[in-house]
Backbone as ProteinMPNN parsed JSONL, in Angstrom:
{"seq_chain_A": "MLLPSIFRALADAVVTLHLGFVLFVLFGGLLVLRWRWGIWLHVPAAVWGILIEYADGVCPLTPVENYLRERAGIAAYSGDFIEHYVLPLLYPARLTRWTQLLLGSMAVAVNGLVYWHVVRARHLRA", "coords_chain_A": {"N_chain_A": [[-23.526, 14.532, -9.117], [-27.005, 15.366, -9.886], [-27.855, 17.89, -9.887], [-25.475, 19.984, -10.201], [-25.283, 19.167, -13.078], [-27.447, 20.634, -14.579], [-26.966, 23.161, -13.736], [-25.069, 23.504, -15.297], [-25.773, 23.362, -17.664], [-27.847, 25.313, -17.875], [-26.129, 27.329, -17.805], [-24.518, 27.421, -20.292], [-27.155, 27.433, -21.862], [-27.271, 30.189, -21.669], [-24.965, 31.246, -22.926], [-25.403, 30.472, -25.301], [-27.842, 31.975, -26.309], [-26.702, 34.204, -25.365], [-24.748, 34.814, -27.423], [-26.381, 34.749, -29.188], [-28.033, 36.813, -29.293], [-25.671, 38.567, -29.683], [-25.175, 38.262, -32.519], [-27.425, 38.778, -33.793], [-27.545, 42.109, -32.919], [-25.478, 42.529, -34.556], [-26.1, 41.61, -37.012], [-28.625, 41.567, -37.194], [-30.291, 43.674, -38.547], [-30.079, 43.0, -41.113], [-32.562, 41.294, -41.137], [-34.439, 42.91, -41.248], [-34.388, 44.106, -43.96], [-35.793, 41.975, -44.937], [-38.031, 41.63, -43.401], [-40.049, 43.736, -42.285], [-41.061, 44.746, -40.122], [-39.46, 43.876, -38.368], [-37.792, 45.848, -37.556], [-38.827, 46.996, -35.014], [-37.801, 45.33, -33.226], [-35.036, 45.062, -33.163], [-33.61, 47.62, -33.671], [-33.939, 48.455, -30.974], [-32.085, 46.761, -29.642], [-30.179, 46.882, -30.421], [-29.255, 49.502, -30.464], [-28.744, 48.955, -27.793], [-26.768, 47.075, -27.705], [-24.438, 48.264, -28.76], [-24.462, 50.893, -27.104], [-23.601, 49.461, -25.15], [-20.703, 48.439, -25.757], [-19.605, 50.739, -26.156], [-19.779, 51.946, -23.811], [-17.749, 50.744, -22.109], [-19.229, 48.483, -20.548], [-20.909, 45.868, -18.636], [-22.675, 43.334, -20.506], [-25.849, 42.515, -18.285], [-26.297, 39.298, -19.062], [-23.943, 38.323, -18.968], [-23.152, 38.442, -15.555], [-24.757, 36.401, -15.083], [-24.689, 33.997, -16.271], [-22.183, 33.663, -15.058], [-22.883, 33.257, -12.511], [-24.161, 30.921, -12.925], [-22.446, 29.104, -13.733], [-20.917, 29.448, -11.288], [-22.481, 27.533, -9.682], [-22.827, 25.388, -10.598], [-20.379, 24.096, -10.528], [-18.401, 25.452, -11.886], [-15.511, 27.337, -12.826], [-15.899, 30.749, -12.703], [-15.534, 33.297, -15.498], [-13.571, 36.339, -15.517], [-14.118, 39.735, -17.102], [-16.147, 40.459, -20.194], [-18.961, 38.925, -21.937], [-18.245, 38.846, -25.022], [-15.006, 39.113, -24.473], [-14.359, 36.68, -23.338], [-15.071, 35.049, -25.106], [-16.03, 35.327, -28.072], [-13.574, 37.143, -28.78], [-11.423, 35.453, -28.521], [-11.882, 33.736, -30.842], [-11.309, 35.532, -32.846], [-9.228, 37.437, -31.689], [-5.782, 36.647, -30.458], [-4.718, 37.714, -28.334], [-5.487, 39.45, -25.135], [-8.96, 41.965, -24.902], [-8.963, 45.009, -25.563], [-9.951, 48.556, -24.871], [-9.541, 49.871, -27.071], [-10.223, 47.924, -29.071], [-13.005, 47.482, -28.402], [-13.912, 49.584, -28.708], [-13.581, 49.276, -31.976], [-15.542, 47.546, -32.285], [-17.825, 48.12, -31.548], [-17.921, 50.043, -33.126], [-17.722, 48.74, -35.502], [-20.347, 47.616, -35.311], [-22.214, 49.768, -35.581], [-21.406, 51.105, -37.957], [-21.94, 48.407, -40.081], [-25.181, 48.151, -39.198], [-25.755, 50.684, -39.973], [-25.41, 50.799, -42.644], [-27.477, 49.006, -43.598], [-30.12, 49.848, -42.731], [-29.69, 52.656, -43.849], [-30.209, 51.72, -46.375], [-33.041, 50.42, -46.308], [-34.708, 52.668, -45.724], [-33.586, 54.234, -48.031], [-34.704, 52.607, -50.17], [-37.31, 52.864, -49.238], [-37.95, 55.128, -49.752], [-37.878, 55.411, -52.746], [-39.706, 53.868, -53.492], [-42.187, 55.387, -52.896]], "CA_chain_A": [[-25.093, 14.874, -8.805], [-27.752, 16.106, -11.23], [-28.19, 19.6, -9.987], [-24.756, 20.922, -10.888], [-25.369, 19.087, -14.559], [-28.311, 21.335, -14.174], [-26.728, 24.773, -13.836], [-23.9, 24.047, -16.347], [-26.675, 23.115, -18.83], [-28.541, 26.319, -17.969], [-25.33, 28.232, -18.458], [-24.188, 26.83, -21.678], [-28.31, 27.854, -22.392], [-27.482, 31.445, -21.399], [-24.278, 31.451, -23.356], [-26.503, 30.501, -26.316], [-28.667, 33.322, -25.934], [-25.759, 35.723, -25.624], [-24.322, 34.673, -28.816], [-27.483, 34.881, -30.676], [-28.317, 38.486, -29.225], [-24.692, 39.78, -30.444], [-25.221, 38.009, -33.609], [-28.87, 39.695, -33.916], [-27.219, 43.218, -33.037], [-24.617, 42.545, -35.753], [-26.844, 41.248, -38.247], [-30.444, 41.746, -37.165], [-30.552, 44.823, -39.426], [-30.168, 42.221, -42.463], [-33.311, 40.636, -40.999], [-35.506, 44.175, -41.364], [-34.676, 43.927, -45.397], [-36.775, 41.126, -45.822], [-39.359, 41.516, -42.493], [-39.78, 45.337, -41.965], [-41.854, 44.874, -38.926], [-38.173, 43.808, -37.482], [-37.224, 47.049, -37.132], [-38.661, 47.217, -34.142], [-37.55, 44.071, -31.961], [-33.476, 45.269, -33.882], [-33.137, 48.669, -32.898], [-33.697, 48.671, -29.311], [-31.149, 45.824, -29.577], [-28.617, 47.1, -31.258], [-28.375, 50.529, -29.958], [-27.813, 48.277, -26.148], [-25.568, 46.277, -27.608], [-23.534, 49.309, -28.926], [-24.109, 51.299, -26.38], [-22.68, 48.303, -23.67], [-19.29, 48.349, -26.183], [-19.12, 51.936, -26.054], [-19.681, 52.429, -22.35], [-16.8, 49.37, -21.741], [-20.217, 48.097, -19.666], [-20.909, 44.059, -19.397], [-24.518, 42.669, -20.381], [-26.858, 41.491, -17.553], [-26.355, 37.936, -19.125], [-22.888, 37.623, -18.173], [-23.25, 37.864, -14.046], [-25.672, 35.117, -14.745], [-23.789, 32.916, -16.823], [-21.174, 33.126, -14.606], [-23.303, 32.842, -11.457], [-24.913, 29.656, -12.971], [-21.067, 28.334, -13.902], [-20.715, 28.939, -9.982], [-23.232, 26.604, -8.973], [-22.365, 23.989, -11.547], [-19.062, 24.051, -9.461], [-17.261, 25.454, -12.573], [-14.768, 28.612, -12.581], [-16.743, 31.652, -14.016], [-14.436, 33.972, -15.797], [-13.514, 37.655, -15.549], [-14.55, 40.237, -18.069], [-17.26, 39.913, -20.478], [-19.326, 37.795, -23.209], [-17.155, 39.453, -26.067], [-13.83, 39.255, -24.445], [-14.394, 35.255, -23.174], [-15.657, 33.739, -25.981], [-15.757, 35.924, -29.527], [-12.326, 37.403, -28.947], [-10.565, 34.182, -28.465], [-12.045, 33.063, -31.993], [-10.601, 36.729, -33.615], [-7.255, 37.669, -31.531], [-5.222, 36.181, -29.18], [-4.687, 38.895, -26.983], [-6.846, 40.304, -24.318], [-9.953, 42.318, -25.239], [-8.69, 46.53, -24.758], [-10.594, 48.976, -24.474], [-9.797, 50.1, -28.669], [-11.111, 46.532, -29.904], [-14.129, 47.375, -27.857], [-14.27, 51.119, -29.873], [-13.712, 48.996, -33.092], [-16.556, 46.369, -32.621], [-18.762, 48.927, -31.458], [-18.166, 50.85, -34.795], [-18.433, 47.729, -36.544], [-22.156, 47.549, -35.656], [-22.762, 51.175, -36.365], [-21.495, 50.779, -39.6], [-23.505, 47.301, -40.834], [-26.262, 48.663, -39.011], [-26.145, 51.989, -40.559], [-25.798, 50.457, -43.978], [-28.718, 48.209, -43.714], [-30.932, 50.893, -42.51], [-29.564, 53.511, -44.872], [-30.893, 50.84, -47.601], [-33.991, 50.355, -45.911], [-34.544, 54.157, -45.812], [-33.687, 54.2, -49.439], [-35.49, 51.697, -50.854], [-38.869, 52.832, -48.937], [-38.235, 56.558, -50.201], [-37.919, 55.042, -54.081], [-41.211, 53.115, -53.784], [-43.363, 56.791, -52.493]], "C_chain_A": [[-25.624, 15.709, -9.67], [-27.821, 17.304, -10.871], [-26.431, 20.115, -10.576], [-24.873, 20.77, -12.659], [-26.205, 20.28, -14.542], [-28.015, 22.678, -14.744], [-25.797, 24.582, -14.934], [-24.686, 24.033, -17.898], [-27.309, 24.645, -19.367], [-27.324, 27.469, -18.12], [-24.556, 27.932, -19.345], [-25.87, 27.479, -22.643], [-28.313, 29.766, -22.584], [-26.146, 31.966, -22.26], [-24.806, 31.458, -24.841], [-26.892, 31.729, -26.88], [-27.494, 34.713, -25.812], [-25.217, 35.899, -26.993], [-25.217, 35.062, -29.649], [-27.769, 36.126, -30.276], [-26.702, 39.056, -29.815], [-24.717, 39.554, -31.828], [-26.779, 38.841, -34.114], [-28.177, 41.198, -33.645], [-26.161, 43.437, -34.456], [-25.639, 42.817, -36.783], [-28.237, 41.293, -38.37], [-31.177, 42.776, -38.191], [-30.916, 44.049, -40.998], [-31.632, 41.723, -42.59], [-34.959, 41.431, -41.793], [-35.524, 44.19, -42.697], [-35.602, 43.258, -45.503], [-38.385, 41.511, -44.786], [-39.19, 42.755, -42.243], [-40.24, 45.419, -40.468], [-40.438, 44.736, -37.438], [-37.203, 44.708, -36.512], [-37.362, 47.104, -35.396], [-38.469, 46.122, -32.427], [-35.6, 44.765, -32.789], [-33.539, 46.523, -33.183], [-32.701, 48.892, -31.807], [-32.537, 47.739, -29.397], [-29.896, 46.221, -30.262], [-27.801, 48.214, -30.796], [-28.379, 49.916, -27.958], [-26.687, 47.89, -26.501], [-24.624, 47.256, -28.193], [-23.207, 50.016, -28.069], [-23.336, 50.804, -25.333], [-21.445, 48.721, -24.476], [-18.895, 49.893, -25.888], [-18.796, 52.685, -24.284], [-18.574, 51.291, -21.706], [-17.876, 48.682, -20.197], [-20.221, 46.561, -20.091], [-22.646, 44.102, -18.928], [-24.455, 42.093, -19.479], [-26.79, 40.499, -17.695], [-24.963, 37.238, -18.931], [-22.854, 37.343, -16.618], [-24.181, 36.431, -14.21], [-25.788, 34.279, -15.145], [-22.902, 32.529, -15.587], [-21.783, 32.792, -13.004], [-23.325, 31.252, -11.576], [-23.395, 29.0, -13.088], [-20.632, 28.009, -12.344], [-21.308, 27.766, -9.805], [-23.104, 25.335, -9.282], [-20.878, 23.427, -10.643], [-17.859, 23.788, -10.785], [-16.148, 27.062, -12.619], [-15.508, 29.641, -13.462], [-15.285, 32.432, -14.326], [-14.734, 35.122, -15.542], [-13.709, 38.184, -16.907], [-16.075, 40.17, -18.754], [-17.744, 39.119, -21.467], [-17.774, 37.698, -24.291], [-16.005, 38.686, -25.811], [-13.459, 37.635, -24.48], [-14.451, 34.502, -24.524], [-15.683, 33.956, -27.693], [-14.567, 36.293, -29.555], [-11.598, 36.439, -29.172], [-10.664, 33.589, -29.845], [-11.316, 34.55, -32.962], [-9.263, 36.928, -33.127], [-7.284, 36.892, -30.418], [-5.302, 36.847, -28.392], [-5.934, 39.188, -26.423], [-8.117, 41.581, -25.233], [-9.22, 44.143, -24.711], [-9.793, 47.292, -25.557], [-10.476, 49.712, -26.777], [-10.47, 49.135, -29.633], [-12.57, 46.957, -29.489], [-14.644, 48.329, -28.776], [-14.602, 50.131, -31.154], [-14.995, 48.103, -33.133], [-17.754, 47.406, -32.334], [-19.045, 49.726, -32.922], [-18.751, 49.868, -35.994], [-20.118, 47.795, -36.598], [-22.503, 48.573, -35.824], [-22.818, 51.178, -37.721], [-22.399, 49.375, -40.106], [-24.616, 47.967, -40.263], [-26.861, 50.014, -39.981], [-26.307, 51.99, -42.196], [-27.052, 49.947, -44.525], [-30.136, 49.284, -43.631], [-30.765, 51.819, -43.304], [-30.317, 53.05, -46.297], [-32.181, 50.965, -47.312], [-34.588, 51.359, -45.959], [-34.623, 54.262, -47.097], [-34.903, 53.975, -50.171], [-37.255, 52.176, -50.438], [-39.459, 54.628, -49.542], [-38.473, 56.309, -51.844], [-39.179, 54.421, -54.159], [-42.246, 54.931, -53.221], [-43.295, 57.238, -53.561]], "O_chain_A": [[-25.012, 16.636, -10.202], [-27.862, 18.028, -11.866], [-26.484, 20.736, -11.638], [-24.682, 21.698, -13.444], [-25.458, 21.255, -14.469], [-28.49, 23.224, -15.74], [-25.668, 25.586, -15.635], [-24.291, 24.542, -18.947], [-27.349, 25.104, -20.508], [-27.677, 28.55, -18.593], [-23.451, 28.374, -19.029], [-25.809, 27.882, -23.804], [-29.034, 30.446, -23.314], [-26.131, 33.192, -22.368], [-24.612, 32.46, -25.529], [-26.326, 32.363, -27.771], [-27.62, 35.887, -26.158], [-25.235, 36.968, -27.603], [-24.979, 35.64, -30.709], [-27.756, 36.82, -31.293], [-26.744, 40.115, -30.44], [-24.333, 40.491, -32.528], [-26.689, 39.572, -35.1], [-28.383, 41.72, -34.74], [-26.184, 44.421, -35.196], [-25.956, 43.898, -37.28], [-28.904, 41.107, -39.388], [-32.352, 42.704, -38.553], [-31.771, 44.421, -41.802], [-32.128, 41.633, -43.712], [-35.929, 40.995, -42.414], [-36.685, 44.293, -43.093], [-36.511, 43.73, -46.187], [-39.512, 41.627, -45.266], [-38.038, 43.041, -41.918], [-39.691, 46.219, -39.71], [-40.384, 45.16, -36.284], [-36.455, 44.584, -35.543], [-36.41, 47.214, -34.624], [-38.814, 46.191, -31.247], [-35.035, 44.144, -31.888], [-33.515, 46.438, -31.955], [-31.603, 49.335, -31.469], [-31.631, 48.453, -28.967], [-28.822, 45.656, -30.472], [-26.581, 48.301, -30.662], [-27.975, 50.655, -27.06], [-25.653, 48.172, -25.897], [-23.528, 46.745, -27.961], [-22.007, 50.154, -27.835], [-22.541, 51.482, -24.681], [-20.878, 49.597, -23.823], [-17.805, 50.126, -25.366], [-18.001, 53.504, -23.823], [-18.801, 51.073, -20.516], [-17.393, 48.466, -19.085], [-19.846, 46.037, -21.14], [-23.381, 44.469, -18.011], [-23.571, 41.262, -19.273], [-27.135, 39.926, -16.662], [-24.776, 36.031, -18.779], [-22.579, 36.199, -16.258], [-24.157, 35.536, -13.366], [-26.688, 33.503, -14.825], [-22.843, 31.384, -15.138], [-21.09, 32.05, -12.308], [-22.806, 30.458, -10.791], [-23.271, 28.147, -12.21], [-20.179, 26.925, -11.976], [-20.535, 26.808, -9.766], [-23.215, 24.36, -8.539], [-20.665, 22.271, -10.278], [-17.014, 22.909, -10.954], [-16.822, 27.936, -12.074], [-15.714, 29.486, -14.666], [-14.239, 32.295, -13.693], [-15.914, 35.376, -15.303], [-13.557, 37.432, -17.87], [-17.062, 39.893, -18.072], [-16.856, 38.465, -22.014], [-16.792, 36.958, -24.333], [-15.738, 37.733, -26.543], [-12.618, 37.176, -25.254], [-13.859, 33.46, -24.806], [-15.434, 33.047, -28.485], [-14.048, 35.785, -30.549], [-10.97, 36.527, -30.228], [-9.69, 32.93, -30.207], [-10.717, 34.16, -33.964], [-8.268, 36.705, -33.816], [-8.194, 36.533, -29.671], [-6.119, 36.589, -27.508], [-7.057, 39.202, -26.928], [-7.762, 41.909, -26.365], [-9.038, 44.368, -23.515], [-10.388, 46.884, -26.555], [-11.474, 49.864, -27.482], [-11.083, 49.409, -30.665], [-13.406, 46.74, -30.366], [-15.592, 48.097, -29.527], [-15.788, 50.08, -31.477], [-15.478, 47.996, -34.26], [-18.687, 47.345, -33.134], [-20.087, 49.907, -33.552], [-19.607, 49.976, -36.872], [-20.877, 47.96, -37.553], [-23.54, 48.495, -36.483], [-23.783, 51.229, -38.484], [-23.56, 49.523, -40.487], [-25.193, 48.554, -41.179], [-27.964, 50.225, -40.484], [-26.982, 52.758, -42.881], [-27.592, 50.29, -45.577], [-31.0, 49.347, -44.505], [-31.862, 52.116, -43.776], [-30.858, 53.809, -47.102], [-32.739, 51.728, -48.101], [-35.628, 50.994, -46.509], [-35.768, 54.404, -47.527], [-35.771, 54.725, -50.617], [-38.22, 51.903, -51.152], [-40.567, 55.141, -49.692], [-39.326, 57.06, -52.318], [-39.721, 54.596, -55.251], [-43.316, 54.947, -53.829], [-43.93, 58.253, -53.848]]}, "name": "protein", "num_of_chains": 1, "seq": "MLLPSIFRALADAVVTLHLGFVLFVLFGGLLVLRWRWGIWLHVPAAVWGILIEYADGVCPLTPVENYLRERAGIAAYSGDFIEHYVLPLLYPARLTRWTQLLLGSMAVAVNGLVYWHVVRARHLRA"}
């Protein structure tokens, strides 16, 4: 039937969007080095992503994806996006609280360095 295929495609699209968002949270500050206006998009996204990790929260995209997977007749997964898709690539073990704090701290460190460079460059030009 066509309907389960549509729901599966939508679930896959949500996964792609979710991955793009995670990568933007981690590395979007690098785009700000080129396009300064991107700060207005990146800072709220980075704050949201970091707070979700520190608060042990679940991004709203995860339940949307699970709903679409269930509608497609595919089993939903437990946990969050990072635990299900990203960590199996990096670590064989389940996501722990320590790992979540480490991931959040990595996002803070990467973005802190980038924005320190942005502020420093702007100050040097002034």
